[in-house]
Structures are given as C-alpha cells and as structure tokens.
C-alpha positions as CSV (number, residue, x, y, z in Angstrom):
1,M,-69.2,-12.4,-81.5
2,K,-68.6,-12.5,-77.8
3,R,-68.0,-9.2,-76.0
4,L,-64.4,-10.0,-74.9
5,Q,-63.5,-12.4,-77.7
6,D,-59.7,-13.1,-77.6
7,K,-59.1,-10.3,-75.1
8,V,-56.5,-11.2,-72.4
9,A,-57.6,-10.4,-68.8
10,I,-55.7,-10.5,-65.5
11,V,-57.8,-10.7,-62.4
12,T,-56.0,-10.4,-59.1
13,G,-57.6,-12.3,-56.3
14,G,-59.1,-14.6,-58.9
15,G,-59.1,-17.6,-56.6
16,R,-62.3,-17.0,-54.8
17,G,-65.2,-14.6,-54.1
18,L,-65.8,-11.7,-56.5
19,G,-62.5,-12.4,-58.3
20,K,-63.5,-15.9,-59.3
21,V,-66.9,-14.6,-60.4
22,F,-65.2,-12.0,-62.6
23,C,-62.8,-14.6,-64.1
24,L,-65.7,-17.0,-65.1
25,A,-67.9,-14.2,-66.5
26,M,-65.1,-12.8,-68.7
27,A,-64.2,-16.3,-69.8
28,D,-67.8,-16.9,-70.8
29,E,-67.5,-13.7,-73.0
30,G,-64.4,-15.1,-74.8
31,A,-61.6,-13.7,-72.8
32,K,-58.4,-15.5,-72.0
33,I,-58.0,-15.4,-68.2
34,V,-55.1,-15.1,-65.9
35,S,-56.1,-15.8,-62.3
36,A,-53.5,-14.2,-60.1
37,D,-53.8,-14.9,-56.4
38,I,-51.6,-15.5,-53.4
39,L,-54.0,-18.5,-52.7
40,E,-52.4,-20.9,-55.2
41,K,-54.8,-23.8,-54.8
42,E,-57.9,-21.6,-55.2
43,S,-56.4,-19.8,-58.2
44,L,-55.6,-23.1,-59.9
45,E,-59.2,-24.3,-59.3
46,T,-60.5,-21.2,-61.1
47,A,-58.3,-21.8,-64.1
48,Q,-59.2,-25.4,-64.2
49,E,-62.9,-24.6,-64.1
50,I,-62.5,-22.3,-67.1
51,K,-60.6,-24.8,-69.1
52,A,-63.2,-27.5,-68.3
53,K,-65.7,-25.3,-70.1
54,G,-63.5,-24.9,-73.1
55,G,-61.9,-21.6,-72.2
56,S,-58.3,-20.5,-72.0
57,A,-56.8,-19.8,-68.5
58,L,-53.6,-19.5,-66.6
59,S,-53.1,-19.6,-62.9
60,L,-50.3,-17.6,-61.2
61,K,-49.4,-17.4,-57.5
62,V,-48.8,-13.6,-57.0
63,D,-48.2,-11.4,-54.0
64,V,-49.5,-8.1,-55.3
65,T,-47.4,-6.2,-52.7
66,A,-44.2,-7.4,-54.2
67,E,-43.0,-5.6,-57.3
68,K,-41.0,-8.5,-58.7
69,E,-44.0,-10.8,-58.5
70,T,-46.3,-8.3,-60.3
71,L,-43.7,-7.8,-63.0
72,R,-43.5,-11.6,-63.4
73,M,-47.3,-11.7,-63.6
74,A,-47.3,-9.4,-66.6
75,E,-44.4,-11.2,-68.2
76,E,-46.0,-14.7,-67.8
77,T,-49.3,-13.4,-69.2
78,V,-47.6,-12.0,-72.3
79,K,-45.6,-15.2,-72.7
80,A,-48.7,-17.3,-72.5
81,F,-51.2,-15.1,-74.5
82,G,-49.2,-12.5,-76.3
83,R,-50.8,-9.4,-74.8
84,I,-52.6,-7.8,-71.9
85,D,-55.9,-6.1,-72.6
86,I,-57.6,-6.0,-69.2
87,L,-56.5,-5.7,-65.6
88,V,-59.0,-6.1,-62.8
89,N,-57.4,-5.0,-59.5
90,N,-59.6,-7.1,-57.2
91,A,-57.2,-8.5,-54.6
92,A,-57.7,-7.0,-51.2
93,V,-57.6,-7.7,-47.5
94,Y,-61.2,-8.0,-46.5
95,F,-61.8,-11.6,-45.4
96,G,-61.9,-11.8,-41.6
97,V,-61.0,-8.1,-41.0
98,G,-62.3,-7.3,-37.5
99,R,-64.3,-4.2,-36.7
100,R,-62.9,-2.0,-33.9
101,P,-62.5,1.7,-33.0
102,F,-59.8,3.4,-35.0
103,H,-57.6,4.0,-31.9
104,E,-57.5,0.2,-31.3
105,I,-56.4,-0.7,-34.8
106,L,-52.8,-1.8,-34.7
107,P,-50.4,0.1,-37.0
108,E,-49.2,-3.1,-38.6
109,E,-52.8,-4.1,-39.5
110,W,-53.3,-0.6,-41.0
111,D,-50.0,-1.1,-43.0
112,K,-51.1,-4.5,-44.2
113,L,-54.4,-3.2,-45.6
114,M,-52.7,-0.3,-47.3
115,A,-50.1,-2.5,-48.8
116,V,-52.5,-5.0,-50.4
117,N,-55.5,-2.7,-51.1
118,L,-53.6,0.3,-52.4
119,K,-50.0,-0.5,-53.2
120,G,-51.2,-3.7,-54.9
121,P,-53.2,-1.9,-57.6
122,F,-50.4,0.6,-58.0
123,L,-47.8,-2.2,-58.6
124,C,-50.1,-4.3,-60.9
125,S,-51.0,-1.2,-63.0
126,R,-47.3,-0.3,-63.3
127,A,-46.5,-3.9,-64.4
128,V,-49.1,-4.0,-67.2
129,F,-48.7,-0.4,-68.4
130,P,-45.8,-0.9,-70.8
131,H,-47.8,-3.6,-72.6
132,M,-51.0,-1.6,-72.8
133,K,-49.0,1.5,-73.9
134,K,-47.5,-0.5,-76.8
135,Q,-51.0,-1.6,-77.9
136,K,-52.3,1.9,-77.5
137,K,-55.3,0.5,-75.7
138,G,-56.2,-1.2,-72.4
139,K,-58.7,-1.4,-69.6
140,I,-57.9,-1.2,-65.9
141,I,-60.7,-1.8,-63.4
142,N,-60.2,-1.1,-59.7
143,L,-62.3,-2.4,-56.9
144,S,-63.4,0.3,-54.5
145,S,-66.4,0.1,-52.1
146,E,-69.7,1.8,-51.3
147,T,-68.2,2.5,-47.9
148,A,-65.8,5.0,-49.5
149,F,-68.8,7.2,-50.0
150,T,-70.7,6.5,-46.8
151,G,-68.1,5.6,-44.2
152,S,-68.4,2.6,-41.9
153,K,-67.8,2.6,-38.1
154,G,-65.0,0.4,-36.9
155,F,-63.7,-0.2,-40.4
156,I,-61.6,2.9,-41.0
157,H,-58.6,1.1,-42.4
158,Y,-60.6,-0.7,-45.0
159,V,-62.7,2.3,-45.9
160,T,-59.6,4.5,-46.2
161,S,-57.9,2.1,-48.6
162,K,-61.0,1.9,-50.7
163,G,-61.4,5.7,-50.8
164,G,-57.8,5.9,-51.9
165,I,-58.7,3.6,-54.8
166,I,-61.1,6.2,-56.2
167,S,-58.4,8.9,-56.1
168,F,-55.9,6.5,-57.6
169,T,-58.4,5.7,-60.4
170,R,-59.0,9.3,-61.3
171,S,-55.3,10.3,-61.3
172,L,-54.3,7.2,-63.3
173,A,-57.1,7.8,-65.8
174,A,-55.8,11.4,-66.3
175,E,-52.2,10.1,-66.9
176,L,-53.1,7.1,-69.1
177,G,-55.8,8.6,-71.3
178,P,-53.3,9.8,-73.9
179,H,-52.2,6.2,-74.4
180,G,-55.8,5.0,-75.0
181,I,-56.0,3.3,-71.6
182,C,-59.2,3.6,-69.7
183,V,-59.1,3.4,-65.9
184,N,-62.3,3.0,-63.9
185,S,-63.5,1.7,-60.6
186,I,-66.6,-0.1,-59.3
187,A,-67.8,0.4,-55.7
188,P,-69.9,-2.6,-54.6
189,G,-72.2,-2.5,-51.6
190,F,-72.2,-5.2,-49.0
191,T,-72.2,-8.4,-51.1
192,D,-73.0,-12.0,-50.1
193,T,-69.6,-13.5,-50.4
194,E,-67.5,-15.8,-48.3
195,A,-65.5,-12.8,-47.1
196,S,-68.6,-10.9,-46.1
197,R,-69.9,-13.9,-44.2
198,S,-66.6,-13.9,-42.3
199,L,-67.5,-10.5,-40.9
200,T,-71.0,-11.3,-39.6
201,E,-72.7,-14.0,-37.6
202,D,-75.8,-14.1,-39.8
203,I,-75.7,-12.4,-43.2
204,S,-79.5,-12.8,-43.5
205,K,-79.9,-10.1,-40.8
206,Y,-78.2,-7.4,-43.0
207,N,-80.6,-4.5,-43.1
208,V,-82.0,-4.3,-46.7
209,T,-84.7,-1.8,-45.8
210,L,-82.2,0.9,-46.7
211,T,-81.7,-0.6,-50.1
212,P,-84.3,0.7,-52.6
213,L,-84.1,-2.6,-54.6
214,G,-84.9,-4.4,-51.3
215,R,-82.5,-7.4,-51.2
216,L,-79.0,-8.4,-50.4
217,Q,-76.5,-7.9,-53.1
218,Q,-75.1,-11.0,-54.9
219,P,-71.8,-11.4,-56.7
220,E,-73.6,-11.8,-60.0
221,D,-75.0,-8.2,-59.6
222,L,-71.5,-6.9,-60.5
223,I,-70.9,-8.9,-63.7
224,G,-72.7,-6.4,-66.0
225,A,-70.5,-3.5,-64.9
226,I,-67.3,-5.5,-65.2
227,L,-68.1,-6.7,-68.7
228,F,-69.0,-3.2,-69.8
229,L,-65.9,-1.6,-68.4
230,A,-63.7,-4.4,-69.8
231,S,-65.2,-4.3,-73.3
232,D,-65.0,-1.9,-76.2
233,E,-68.4,-0.6,-75.2
234,S,-66.7,1.7,-72.6
235,D,-63.9,3.0,-74.8
236,F,-64.9,6.6,-73.9
237,V,-65.5,6.0,-70.2
238,T,-62.6,6.7,-67.9
239,G,-61.9,8.0,-64.4
240,Q,-65.3,7.0,-63.1
241,A,-66.5,5.3,-59.9
242,L,-69.6,3.2,-60.5
243,V,-71.5,2.5,-57.3
244,I,-73.3,-0.8,-57.5
245,D,-75.3,-1.3,-54.3
246,G,-79.0,-1.5,-55.1
247,G,-79.4,2.3,-54.6
248,R,-78.2,2.6,-51.0
249,H,-75.9,5.4,-52.0
250,M,-77.0,7.7,-54.8
251,H,-74.6,10.4,-56.2
C-alpha cells in the first residue's frame, strides 16, 4: 500500500521548482494531484507528466492572492476527485527577487511578496478548510525558509514573509486541531532550483562549509518531509516547523 494511496493533494506553485517535485513525489505515492499555479503552461506540464506515468492529476490556473480563485480551486478539486486531504502552500514570490538594503525596497514590492507569500496560504487554507472539516481530517503544509531563523541581508521582505508563515502555521494548528486537521511547515535551506539560480551568478560558489552535511541542498532532499507530513504517519504532529538545511541551523 502506497503512503498516500487515493489521497487528494493540492500543491500551489506546482508548475515548476519545488512544487513540481512535490507533485511528482506525492503522485508516486498514490495521491491524486491538483497542480495549482498562475503559470498555466508549466502547471499543465506537471499534470501531464503525472498522467503519463499512470497517475491522476488536474491542472488549474490559480492566483493565490485572489479569494474567488482559491475558492474555485477547492471547488474544482472536489468536483474532480470528491475530497481534499492535503494542501501544500508552496506558491511564493522568490524567483528573481533582487537583494537590496531594506530602505531601498519599494513598498509595492513589499506588498507583492506579502500578498503571495502570506495572504496566499491564508486564502488557500480558508478555501480547503470546510472540506477538511467535513472529513474531520486534513493536512496543511506551509513552505517557510531557513532564513526565517537566521535572517538574510538584503532580503528582508522575503524573510519577513517566511517568518510570518511559521506564526501562521502555529496559530492555524491551534485552531484546526479540534477538527483533526494537522498544520505544519517546512523550512528549506538554500536549494538548487531554477529560482535559486536566478538569484546568483554561480550557484556552485555557495558556501557549503557552514553546512555540516557538506553539500548544496537538492529539491529531492525535501521529499521525505513532505511525504511524512502529508501521510497518516504524522497524525499527531501539528504546529511544527521542520528545518531541512543539512544542519546549517540547529534548534
């Protein structure tokens, strides 16, 4: 029996990067996948790849900052698969975000990151909640960042949004626990993705001497945590922030 057999999982930002990796990994474990992304072409490609391997998948174009679209996401998921068991709040503004001193960050750029990185998970969680409440069970997994614990110069808007995710996770876990819904977050370190490569000229120069495991993190390093938090194995785990960074930050 596969770990997520017949579970229904929504992954926001499922079109590329970590989101796509999560979609494929959960599909391999038997989940029916909804790839929800504002990037329609990439999201469709994720769904097609899952279907080509014999899995079940749906692609939806969704702007996570728009309440109507997140509600439609939940409705279309239930219409297609009958339920919602897992929500992975992965969509975020990260690709191409420039580093600059906090006083040079434009207010509109700050607002954009907060809208996608914080308001998005709020709206998506609200959209799936009635369905999980009805089932008396559900898993919500939010993507934070190691930088929420360590800080990062020139990146205050992104780091603040990811710190907010940890607080959001804890508060939501406290509220939804009575309904059998577990809410957790994972906090990846700097990971070799297309988005990370957009932030640096040469990713191979990333300093891994500060990482006890001594190498650059890969997307696949996060799969175990996602599968654990999405599966029945974590039914008594909630409100937690799991840092996955090779040991750079220990807490």
